[in-house]
Wavefront OBJ file of the C-alpha trace (Angstrom):
o trace
v -4.260 102.317 211.197
v -1.816 99.691 212.558
v 1.495 100.747 213.067
v 3.686 98.385 210.657
v 6.964 100.774 211.478
v 8.454 98.590 213.990
v 8.097 95.393 211.855
v 11.845 94.342 210.918
v 13.257 91.825 207.988
v 16.673 89.277 208.843
v 19.007 89.758 206.005
v 21.667 86.859 206.427
v 25.144 86.566 204.790
v 26.527 83.052 204.483
v 29.690 84.023 202.831
v 30.077 86.043 205.843
v 28.196 84.160 208.427
v 26.385 87.534 209.345
v 23.079 88.461 210.243
v 21.681 91.955 210.559
v 18.051 93.198 211.670
v 16.777 95.846 209.478
v 13.422 97.862 209.269
v 10.902 96.224 206.950
v 10.345 98.567 204.044
v 6.727 100.654 204.375
v 6.009 100.156 200.708
v 5.805 96.513 201.215
v 3.433 96.413 203.871
v 0.772 94.858 202.050
v 3.420 91.839 200.866
v 3.857 89.180 202.457
v 4.328 85.246 201.761
v 4.283 84.383 198.118
v 4.049 88.082 196.901
v 7.059 89.035 199.287
v 8.982 86.327 197.842
v 8.472 87.056 194.294
v 9.024 90.935 194.733
v 12.387 90.359 196.651
v 13.644 87.930 194.209
v 12.527 90.187 191.049
v 13.895 93.396 192.607
v 17.531 91.337 193.955
v 18.230 88.015 192.588
v 19.873 87.518 189.205
v 17.657 85.630 187.373
v 20.233 84.219 185.443
v 21.996 83.258 188.354
v 23.224 79.289 189.093
v 20.251 78.124 191.888
v 22.897 76.477 193.435
v 25.328 78.959 193.464
v 26.305 82.296 196.072
v 23.916 84.646 193.860
v 20.956 82.710 194.623
v 18.803 84.343 196.971
v 16.475 82.317 199.866
v 13.590 83.763 201.257
v 11.416 82.878 204.231
v 8.455 84.831 204.395
v 5.284 84.420 206.704
v 1.980 85.752 205.227
v 0.641 88.975 206.142
v -1.617 87.654 208.993
v 0.310 84.915 210.324
v 1.029 85.380 214.216
v -2.636 87.393 214.545
v -5.950 85.672 215.826
v -7.072 84.786 212.346
v -7.780 81.341 212.212
v -4.913 79.025 210.331
v -3.613 82.029 209.163
v -0.067 80.828 210.145
v 1.551 79.272 207.225
v 4.807 80.431 205.697
v 6.287 80.681 201.844
v 9.749 79.703 200.800
v 10.941 81.016 197.888
v 13.819 81.125 195.630
v 15.100 80.530 192.127
v 14.054 76.533 191.556
v 17.120 74.181 191.135
v 14.015 72.322 189.542
v 12.832 74.500 187.018
v 15.452 77.041 186.273
v 12.687 79.444 186.811
v 11.015 81.336 190.808
v 9.690 78.905 192.796
v 7.702 79.083 196.062
v 6.796 76.402 198.121
v 4.171 76.847 200.709
v 3.786 74.874 204.107
v 2.401 75.271 207.724
v 3.795 74.462 211.225
v 4.857 77.057 213.843
v 7.489 79.337 212.047
v 5.631 81.334 210.364
v 3.984 82.199 213.325
v 6.651 82.365 215.614
v 8.586 84.730 213.435
v 5.811 87.119 213.097
v 5.255 87.252 216.823
v 8.337 88.636 217.212
v 7.732 90.921 214.501
v 10.180 89.791 211.438
v 8.616 89.993 208.466
v 11.255 87.939 206.317
v 14.479 86.276 206.128
v 16.603 86.646 203.318
v 19.945 84.584 202.994
v 22.446 85.387 200.488
v 25.576 83.917 199.642
v 27.530 80.967 200.577
v 30.231 79.610 202.548
v 33.700 79.122 200.973
v 34.015 75.739 202.514
v 31.164 73.280 201.181
v 31.278 71.166 203.590
v 30.525 73.604 206.624
v 27.068 73.046 208.330
v 25.614 76.342 210.219
v 22.372 77.453 211.768
v 20.572 81.057 212.355
v 18.946 81.453 215.690
v 16.423 84.321 215.883
v 14.724 85.008 219.239
v 13.094 88.645 219.750
v 16.122 90.920 219.260
v 18.888 88.905 217.800
v 19.740 86.583 214.979
v 22.600 84.811 215.075
v 24.731 82.099 212.678
v 26.375 79.680 214.271
v 28.111 76.471 213.503
v 26.088 73.552 213.298
v 28.561 70.926 211.813
v 27.744 68.644 214.136
v 24.264 68.020 212.799
v 25.820 67.053 209.180
v 23.949 64.632 207.584
v 21.388 64.049 210.075
v 17.859 63.275 209.419
v 15.097 65.489 209.914
v 13.278 63.492 212.733
v 16.967 62.979 214.099
v 17.770 66.531 213.866
v 14.923 67.768 215.757
v 14.987 65.286 218.471
v 18.615 66.488 219.138
v 17.671 70.089 218.378
v 15.049 69.951 221.038
v 17.546 68.705 224.122
v 19.683 72.417 223.523
v 16.742 74.592 222.708
v 13.706 75.988 224.691
v 10.603 74.034 224.295
v 8.935 77.186 222.406
v 11.351 77.109 219.896
v 10.388 75.843 216.467
v 12.475 74.886 213.623
v 13.000 75.006 209.218
v 15.351 72.555 208.546
v 16.731 70.226 205.629
v 17.560 66.827 205.607
v 20.472 64.638 203.475
v 18.860 65.403 200.205
v 19.339 69.049 200.912
v 22.432 69.119 201.773
v 23.445 66.718 198.503
v 21.730 70.195 197.145
v 19.387 67.581 195.336
v 16.912 69.256 192.994
v 13.582 67.263 194.586
v 14.726 68.384 198.128
v 12.355 70.124 200.445
v 12.115 72.387 203.653
v 11.337 70.758 206.604
v 8.963 72.718 209.390
v 8.512 71.636 212.636
v 4.325 70.974 214.076
v 3.401 72.830 217.003
v 5.127 72.622 220.146
v 4.030 69.592 221.752
v 4.835 67.187 218.627
v 7.691 69.351 216.894
v 7.654 67.067 214.320
v 9.225 67.937 211.086
v 6.834 67.073 209.212
v 5.090 70.401 207.230
v 7.384 70.739 203.790
v 7.625 73.334 201.443
v 7.789 70.616 198.972
v 8.069 71.372 195.368
v 10.898 73.143 193.222
v 13.751 71.939 195.209
v 14.573 75.107 197.621
v 16.017 72.562 200.097
v 18.624 72.096 197.700
v 19.121 75.673 197.755
v 19.261 75.991 201.963
v 21.821 73.221 201.800
v 23.699 75.660 198.781
v 24.064 77.997 201.445
v 25.113 75.592 204.173
v 22.119 76.344 206.301
v 21.141 73.022 208.158
v 18.498 74.651 210.501
v 17.141 77.330 211.569
v 15.719 77.865 215.433
v 12.914 80.514 215.669
v 11.990 81.140 219.532
v 9.120 83.705 219.821
v 8.849 82.410 223.465
v 5.521 84.197 225.282
v 5.063 86.513 222.911
v 1.891 87.237 222.315
v -0.182 87.300 218.851
v 0.203 90.591 216.534
v -2.631 93.616 217.330
v -4.814 94.478 214.186
v -5.336 98.537 213.979
v -9.537 97.660 214.490
v -9.359 94.957 217.501
v -13.071 94.695 217.322
v -14.198 94.681 213.375
v -10.591 91.985 213.432
v -11.997 89.719 216.049
v -15.452 90.149 214.749
v -14.405 88.843 211.667
v -12.556 86.115 213.144
v -15.079 84.470 214.771
v -17.797 85.315 211.744
v -15.661 83.372 209.833
v -14.265 80.246 212.048
v -18.501 79.873 212.420
v -18.822 79.939 208.577
v -16.007 76.834 208.091
v -17.214 75.030 211.522
v -20.896 74.789 210.188
v -20.191 74.846 206.681
v -16.930 73.463 204.706
v -15.686 71.554 208.060
v -18.587 69.359 207.967
v -17.178 67.723 204.397
v -15.284 64.362 204.448
v -11.959 66.541 203.387
v -11.619 69.128 206.229
v -13.039 66.432 208.411
v -10.657 64.192 207.409
v -8.203 65.235 205.082
v -7.444 65.453 201.937
v -6.128 61.713 202.022
v -10.082 60.962 201.668
v -9.972 61.964 198.197
v -8.538 59.483 196.388
v -12.186 57.891 195.810
v -13.335 60.964 194.460
v -10.445 61.425 192.518
v -10.388 58.105 190.760
v -13.712 58.645 189.535
v -13.198 61.939 188.022
v -9.830 60.141 186.039
v -7.341 61.507 188.259
v -5.857 59.057 190.159
v -3.189 58.476 187.641
v -1.493 54.761 187.744
v 1.766 53.583 186.628
v 3.470 56.695 185.368
v 0.183 58.080 183.954
v -0.401 55.357 181.363
v -4.015 55.030 182.941
v -6.526 57.256 184.824
v -7.944 55.351 187.720
v -6.292 53.021 190.464
v -7.495 49.346 191.060
v -6.169 49.651 194.805
v -8.274 53.184 194.875
v -9.687 51.465 198.158
v -6.562 50.058 199.358
v -5.027 53.564 199.399
v -8.127 55.866 200.009
v -7.335 57.667 203.343
v -10.614 56.547 204.822
v -8.269 53.461 205.525
v -5.988 55.884 207.670
v -8.924 57.256 209.645
v -10.129 53.640 209.836
v -6.852 52.752 211.936
v -7.679 55.531 214.643
v -9.660 53.447 217.179
v -7.062 50.467 217.103
v -3.696 52.296 216.801
v -4.282 55.773 217.957
v -3.562 58.766 216.119
v -5.836 60.994 214.783
v -6.195 64.259 213.367
v -4.882 67.342 214.520
v -4.023 70.795 213.763
v -0.236 71.755 212.466
v 0.050 75.039 213.589
v -1.113 77.342 216.725
v -4.498 78.736 215.605
v -5.380 76.395 213.247
v -9.844 75.125 212.977
v -8.994 72.871 209.817
v -7.305 70.246 211.654
v -6.959 68.063 208.554
v -3.325 66.573 209.570
v -3.576 63.146 210.132
v -1.144 61.467 212.681
v -0.566 57.759 211.205
v 0.929 54.939 213.699
v 2.042 51.660 212.743
v 0.372 48.479 213.699
v 2.147 48.714 217.076
v 0.658 52.091 217.738
v 3.752 53.957 217.330
v 3.686 57.055 215.894
v 4.932 57.340 211.853
v 3.911 60.273 210.426
v 1.767 62.851 209.700
v 0.138 64.029 207.256
v -0.237 61.539 204.802
v -1.836 63.389 201.868
v -3.810 62.603 199.103
v -0.573 63.805 196.606
v 1.562 61.536 198.263
v -1.032 58.543 197.836
v -1.590 59.630 194.629
v 2.434 59.882 193.472
v 3.925 57.698 195.784
v 1.314 55.149 195.681
v -1.289 54.691 192.402
v 1.843 56.157 189.999
v 3.647 53.563 191.103
v 1.607 50.512 191.202
v 1.647 50.253 195.015
v -1.493 49.107 196.723
v -1.089 49.847 200.144
v -1.259 53.059 201.968
v 0.656 51.056 204.873
v 3.632 51.396 202.455
v 3.160 55.160 201.043
v 3.330 55.754 205.092
v 6.920 54.476 205.154
v 7.606 56.056 202.195
v 6.232 59.261 203.394
v 8.097 59.088 206.132
v 11.370 58.825 204.378
v 10.473 61.176 202.392
v 10.055 63.701 205.322
v 13.368 62.116 207.218
v 15.790 62.911 204.125
v 14.056 65.874 203.007
v 12.413 65.175 199.551
v 9.114 66.220 197.608
v 6.810 63.388 197.785
v 5.079 64.252 194.229
v 8.253 64.618 192.774
v 10.141 61.613 194.532
v 7.064 59.470 193.533
v 6.799 60.934 189.878
v 10.433 60.015 189.251
v 10.166 56.793 191.070
v 7.505 56.174 188.727
v 9.791 56.619 185.396
v 12.440 54.730 186.733
v 9.496 51.905 186.849
v 8.504 52.536 183.704
v 11.083 52.551 181.645
v 12.069 48.971 183.145
v 14.627 49.680 186.350
v 12.320 47.684 188.155
v 8.772 46.740 188.524
v 5.853 48.192 189.266
v 4.203 48.026 192.797
v 7.449 46.760 194.166
v 7.102 48.898 197.531
v 10.090 48.050 199.292
v 12.189 48.686 196.177
v 11.204 52.096 196.398
v 11.682 52.170 199.936
v 15.140 51.234 199.184
v 15.786 53.722 196.621
v 15.229 56.303 199.480
v 17.734 55.063 201.443
v 19.871 55.390 198.364
v 19.108 59.094 198.061
v 20.070 59.650 201.697
v 23.050 57.568 200.704
v 24.204 59.960 197.559
v 24.429 56.363 195.343
v 24.229 57.502 191.643
v 20.784 55.623 190.821
v 19.693 57.649 194.461
v 20.944 60.968 193.503
v 19.367 60.624 189.941
v 15.950 60.217 191.469
v 16.568 62.598 194.241
v 16.988 65.241 191.539
v 13.606 64.543 190.142
v 11.519 62.808 187.503
v 12.974 64.831 184.368
v 16.698 63.946 186.054
v 15.485 60.399 185.799
v 13.593 60.476 182.295
v 16.976 61.864 180.645
v 19.778 59.540 182.713
v 17.223 56.633 181.414
v 16.280 57.570 177.709
v 13.041 57.258 178.287
v 9.861 58.953 176.117
v 7.139 58.988 179.518
v 8.139 61.935 181.514
v 5.493 63.675 182.886
v 6.866 67.626 183.643
v 5.947 70.867 182.540
v 8.806 73.143 183.096
v 11.269 70.628 184.579
v 8.293 70.018 187.554
v 6.464 66.510 187.920
v 2.970 66.857 187.219
v 0.753 66.730 190.782
v -1.884 64.344 191.033
v -4.311 66.381 189.666
v -4.461 65.106 185.726
v -3.988 68.251 182.799
v -6.138 65.677 180.778
v -9.562 65.901 181.758
v -9.021 69.197 183.673
v -7.916 71.016 181.322
v -8.122 74.377 182.946
v -5.619 73.210 185.276
v -3.500 72.074 182.829
v -3.606 75.864 181.726
v -2.439 76.580 185.020
v 0.794 74.473 184.574
v 1.906 75.778 181.792
v 1.506 79.716 182.404
v 2.425 79.147 185.874
v 6.417 80.218 186.134
v 6.466 77.793 188.832
v 5.443 75.142 185.947
v 3.130 72.014 187.219
v 2.257 72.889 190.322
v -1.764 72.504 191.785
v -0.795 75.412 194.052
v -0.959 77.762 191.509
v -4.414 77.238 190.226
v -6.575 74.139 190.845
v -9.718 73.538 188.642
v -11.754 70.625 189.601
v -14.053 71.097 187.085
v -14.095 68.541 184.203
v -15.834 69.237 180.809
v -15.290 72.746 180.650
v -15.850 74.701 177.507
v -12.756 75.470 176.124
v -13.526 79.055 175.789
v -13.909 79.298 179.491
v -10.589 77.322 180.487
v -7.827 80.282 180.123
v -10.390 82.750 182.399
v -11.063 80.071 185.202
v -7.241 79.371 185.473
v -6.481 82.787 185.728
v -8.919 83.415 188.530
v -7.508 80.449 190.148
v -3.933 81.935 189.820
v -4.765 85.058 191.407
v -6.803 84.197 193.990
v -4.109 81.019 195.525
v -1.545 84.152 194.520
v -3.265 86.372 197.517
v -4.271 83.465 199.910
v -0.318 82.117 199.909
v 0.778 85.850 200.455
v -1.912 86.104 203.134
v -0.514 83.600 205.223
v -4.214 81.761 205.342
v -4.311 77.939 204.551
v -6.106 77.246 201.177
v -7.815 74.457 202.976
v -9.675 77.580 204.642
v -11.616 77.616 201.650
v -11.433 81.657 201.624
v -12.333 84.251 198.645
v -10.813 87.437 197.818
v -13.437 89.512 199.551
v -13.046 87.634 202.788
v -9.032 88.318 202.627
v -9.371 91.989 202.011
v -11.892 92.258 205.085
v -9.712 90.808 207.060
v -6.977 93.094 205.861
v -8.734 95.905 206.359
v -9.760 95.301 209.683
v -5.922 94.338 210.487
v -4.246 97.552 208.846
v -7.182 99.955 209.859
v -7.659 101.061 206.163
v -9.910 99.767 203.654
v -8.972 97.879 200.825
v -10.745 98.095 197.276
v -11.598 94.772 195.712
v -9.443 96.279 192.831
v -6.782 96.303 195.460
v -6.938 93.310 196.312
v -7.137 91.804 192.671
v -4.471 93.849 191.694
v -2.432 92.334 194.783
v -2.774 89.008 193.137
v -2.238 90.245 189.317
v 1.095 91.834 190.166
v 2.408 89.085 191.553
v 1.849 86.839 189.034
v 3.161 89.485 186.698
v 6.568 89.689 189.330
v 6.900 86.171 189.044
v 6.435 85.704 185.204
v 9.068 88.869 184.691
v 11.648 86.933 186.760
v 11.410 83.647 184.265
v 11.258 85.877 181.578
v 14.446 87.263 182.937
v 16.279 84.120 183.488
v 15.273 82.917 179.457
v 11.602 81.837 179.280
v 9.063 81.772 176.848
v 5.967 80.466 175.152
v 7.932 77.297 174.182
v 8.201 76.425 177.831
v 4.792 76.688 178.518
v 3.666 72.911 176.809
v 2.666 69.573 178.048
v 5.250 66.863 177.476
v 4.393 64.750 174.338
v 2.955 61.924 176.606
v 0.064 64.133 177.821
v -0.949 64.551 174.052
v -0.203 61.060 173.189
v -1.526 58.671 176.025
v -5.287 58.678 176.130
v -7.162 58.172 179.440
v -10.893 57.427 180.550
v -14.031 56.562 178.354
v -14.061 59.876 176.544
v -10.022 59.025 175.474
v -8.745 62.419 177.160
v -5.273 63.823 175.757
v -3.806 67.285 176.004
v -5.409 69.037 173.169
v -5.904 72.300 174.275
v -4.422 74.767 171.477
v -1.700 77.064 172.211
v -3.638 80.195 171.729
v -5.773 79.374 174.324
v -2.809 78.223 176.792
v -1.460 82.261 176.042
v -4.853 83.289 176.731
v -4.358 83.081 180.761
v -1.673 86.012 179.791
v -4.202 88.703 179.042
v -5.467 90.315 182.295
v -9.511 89.247 182.196
v -12.100 91.650 183.804
v -12.729 91.215 187.473
v -16.057 90.418 187.787
v -17.893 88.661 190.730
v -16.773 85.206 189.858
v -13.150 86.152 190.819
v -14.537 87.310 194.061
v -16.519 84.268 195.050
v -13.744 82.027 193.410
v -12.970 79.892 197.175
v -8.868 78.854 197.214
l 1 2 3 4 5 6 7 8 9 10 11 12 13 14 15 16 17 18 19 20 21 22 23 24 25 26 27 28 29 30 31 32 33 34 35 36 37 38 39 40 41 42 43 44 45 46 47 48 49 50 51 52 53 54 55 56 57 58 59 60 61 62 63 64 65 66 67 68 69 70 71 72 73 74 75 76 77 78 79 80 81 82 83 84 85 86 87 88 89 90 91 92 93 94 95 96 97 98 99 100 101 102 103 104 105 106 107 108 109 110 111 112 113 114 115 116 117 118 119 120 121 122 123 124 125 126 127 128 129 130 131 132 133 134 135 136 137 138 139 140 141 142 143 144 145 146 147 148 149 150 151 152 153 154 155 156 157 158 159 160 161 162 163 164 165 166 167 168 169 170 171 172 173 174 175 176 177 178 179 180 181 182 183 184 185 186 187 188 189 190 191 192 193 194 195 196 197 198 199 200 201 202 203 204 205 206 207 208 209 210 211 212 213 214 215 216 217 218 219 220 221 222 223 224 225 226 227 228 229 230 231 232 233 234 235 236 237 238 239 240 241 242 243 244 245 246 247 248 249 250 251 252 253 254 255 256 257 258 259 260 261 262 263 264 265 266 267 268 269 270 271 272 273 274 275 276 277 278 279 280 281 282 283 284 285 286 287 288 289 290 291 292 293 294 295 296 297 298 299 300 301 302 303 304 305 306 307 308 309 310 311 312 313 314 315 316 317 318 319 320 321 322 323 324 325 326 327 328 329 330 331 332 333 334 335 336 337 338 339 340 341 342 343 344 345 346 347 348 349 350 351 352 353 354 355 356 357 358 359 360 361 362 363 364 365 366 367 368 369 370 371 372 373 374 375 376 377 378 379 380 381 382 383 384 385 386 387 388 389 390 391 392 393 394 395 396 397 398 399 400 401 402 403 404 405 406 407 408 409 410 411 412 413 414 415 416 417 418 419 420 421 422 423 424 425 426 427 428 429 430 431 432 433 434 435 436 437 438 439 440 441 442 443 444 445 446 447 448 449 450 451 452 453 454 455 456 457 458 459 460 461 462 463 464 465 466 467 468 469 470 471 472 473 474 475 476 477 478 479 480 481 482 483 484 485 486 487 488 489 490 491 492 493 494 495 496 497 498 499 500 501 502 503 504 505 506 507 508 509 510 511 512 513 514 515 516 517 518 519 520 521 522 523 524 525 526 527 528 529 530 531 532 533 534 535 536 537 538 539 540 541 542 543 544 545 546 547 548 549 550 551 552 553 554 555 556 557 558 559 560 561 562 563 564 565 566 567 568 569 570 571 572 573 574 575 576 577
């Protein structure tokens, strides 16, 4: 049995600028990532607090298997009460910080309080036996890339970083939290984007976190032989199966044409489900650029076998951004009527620099365009607005606070949000089970909470499909595995069993996922949410798309069925993330 008694956690008090290292509670042994974040927030955070006030809690929790030799298992969850939705939120990111925290034996960092002086900036330095809050005033206002470039001059080459840009410092509700890639790149390009958690980090006065694991080895499983065999077995399965398909091979950006065919590549603030510019936005144009410009596919974290991250270069062969994802091409591209992936790459880089969720920001710009603020397709205007966000202009702040905020300011009728969070690319009108996820997830419109790409599904199957997807994704987000590993619950419990040296039964792993959902729902009820929040915006009910004239027409009682637990069946354990 793995001895977890040596595991630790870090509690940071930003009111006093102190950090203490404590033993990690044994009762949380099986909790990591999203599940651990939800438990801490439910137990320790006042759900009615001001998300940007001192009583909110910022959680940085690597997955259970982060820091081990399990393939592509090093992701980290950032959690807190969302300033965007007013409810619980977890946002997941790659890069090396999650791996490094776990190799040091730190299962979670919990940040509370708030400095008396809101103009001060601080950093948290973490290494083997030390966690220290230090002044970072000299880095105030820096964009993410310039910040990491400066930090690289003073920190060890083995250090990884978690940071915010100006949007987080200005506490804008669309602000993201950046994590750095592997040591050789250390680009702040892996973002925990959704829900405005960068603003929570900014409200704590925390500009960045450094984690230096040095030469620390991977975490050791209790059953080394079985764990090693599972690593080899699953790696072989993945590389000979899913990795041969276009998506794992070239990343999510090549999904544009398929999504367009399904009428879920929304155009001009979602008045249509397909874009006439799909072929100039499609990620295959990025793949084609590699031969002439350089760049290519890479893994964002140590031990990743997916390698879905595209490294995008400009026409002169210089690095521009990584990774340019399908969601970004959709929301900053098609939804804004912008036709060129080159322009979207510029916008993506600006979002990463300023520290913004590309989904929320693209949706906000689209609402602004739709309300007459500027013309659809104005790429230069969109870039100008992003720079205004960094400058803190009135318009910039409104866009930086998200789609709902700019919709209120413009008094516009078409604002595609659920629980205050912008809809991602996957449209709920043709993908109705996914729409049930958007309505019932405690985190609002978030495809990573439970995506079901199955148009035409019978209504009587939708709630069960959504619930299964939500349970599986909750477990995977807690495990540290990347969802692109396409892993199922039986495989996760196999890794857990070999790692901890004890049997993990089907009922146990399914109950973990269900408990995570219950914890998140309980937090939101305490925050004041009820069934009246589980609704699509009117524009989704009125604006028909596609040849079938799809609208959101799922009855409320069918949506509510997702809250009633279905029996565990083989379908739950066969479903892949």
